[in-house]
C-alpha positions, -999 to 999 in steps of 0.1 A, spaced: 57 394 -97 70 380 -130 108 377 -126 108 400 -96 107 385 -61 95 407 -33 103 395 2 80 401 32 111 411 51 118 439 27 81 450 27 81 454 65 114 472 66 101 496 39 68 501 59 89 509 90 109 535 71 77 550 57 61 554 91 93 568 105 93 594 78 56 602 83 62 608 120 93 629 113 72 651 90 45 654 117 70 663 144 91 687 123 59 705 113 48 707 149 81 722 159 80 747 130 110 732 111 115 732 73 100 700 61 124 699 32 151 688 57 131 657 64 133 645 28 169 656 23 181 641 55 164 608 47 185 605 15 216 605 38 203 587 69 185 558 53 214 545 32 239 549 60 215 532 84 211 502 61 248 500 55 254 501 93 228 475 99 243 451 73 278 456 87 267 448 122 249 417 111 279 405 91 302 410 120 277 393 143 277 362 121 313 364 108 319 327 114 294 321 86 302 350 63 340 343 65 332 311 47 306 327 23 321 360 13 298 364 -17 268 366 6 281 397 25 266 418 -3 231 408 -12 225 383 16 197 388 41 201 400 77 203 434 94 214 445 129 195 473 146 225 486 166 243 490 133 213 508 118 212 532 147 249 540 145 248 544 107 217 566 109 231 587 137 262 594 116 239 604 87 221 629 110 254 644 122 268 647 87 236 664 73 232 687 103 269 698 101 264 705 64 232 725 69 242 740 102 213 725 121 211 713 157 217 675 155 202 670 190 170 687 180 167 667 148 175 634 166 146 642 189 124 647 158 134 613 145 137 591 176 100 583 183 95 574 146 126 552 147 113 530 175 79 528 157 98 517 126 115 490 147 81 477 159 69 474 124 101 460 108 104 432 134 74 415 117 97 408 88 115 383 111 82 364 114 81 356 77 118 348 76 114 325 106 142 341 125 148 361 158 132 334 179 143 323 214 146 290 233 120 263 229 88 268 247 54 250 252 36 283 259 5 288 238 20 317 219 52 298 210 59 300 172 64 270 150 97 270 132 102 249 101 130 222 105 152 239 79 152 272 100 160 256 134 193 264 150 217 235 151 212 215 183 175 224 185 163 204 155 140 182 176 121 211 191 91 226 171 80 257 190 101 286 202 97 320 220 87 346 193 114 372 203 104 393 173 69 397 188 82 405 222 105 432 208 78 446 185 54 450 214 81 466 236 90 490 208 53 499 202 49 507 239 81 527 237 67 548 209 35 555 229 56 566 259 80 588 238 50 603 220 32 612 252 64 625 269 73 646 239 38 662 237 32 666 274 67 676 287 85 686 254 90 722 264 106 712 297 131 688 280 165 698 268 174 691 232 185 655 229 166 642 259 139 625 238 167 607 220 184 598 252 151 584 266 148 563 234 183 548 239 177 540 276 143 525 270 154 503 241 186 493 260 165 479 288 143 458 264 173 446 244 192 436 275 162 415 287 155 399 253 191 391 245 192 367 273 165 347 256 183 342 223 200 309 215 230 319 193 245 353 200 277 372 193 296 374 227 325 393 241 342 377 272 314 351 273 287 378 276 263 388 248 277 418 229 243 434 226 240 432 264 274 450 267 262 477 244 229 480 263 246 484 297 271 509 284 245 528 265 222 530 295 249 542 319 263 567 295 228 582 288 220 583 325 253 601 331 246 626 303 212 635 318 226 639 353 255 660 341 234 683 319 207 688 345 232 696 372 250 720 349 217 737 341 209 741 378 244 755 384 239 781 357 205 790 370 219 797 405 
């Protein structure tokens, strides 16, 4: 538009944020919360989420950015785990400032977050990124020669990991929405968020094994380490809190 370039990646990230906000408004209203907190919290959570996402991506591809320092700021690429960590810090800071329950507000946000991820992943389609190993399956995505990972230049079609994750996240939103509405009153504060972490960790663990070039620790994909640890910790928290609740009831 004139001298301004608008990228599809940015459009889908923005759409994801918009739908996450709309869901947060809906859920906060349903729970009888002050809707002003949604707007004010977003002013803290969104910037910290984007900063975290960018930092995670830069660390993930440090071998490249260490040689191209100027691209650390202003380059493309975001990491969802970094976005989650940064956003969670934002929620904790805001809730501490306003003396709100962070677990309750994370539950308000979590379903909208996984919906935002489902939408935002389509930005990867236009960037021709987040694809897996070569495939001859009918839904394989064509990757332009300039966007192919070194060593795979002779292949043309690859697994569309962005699509797999988008569909997984969309299903996750439907599940969290249903559970929240059907069993919300039986859940402890924070359990919707814990369910989100456990669900996403399973999907990310599976999909990470289909990626070609990943950040590893001890020869194992870092995202898989994070997924395993997250799932175990979340499961432990649920078991501990439920047992403690039963003990108190007795």
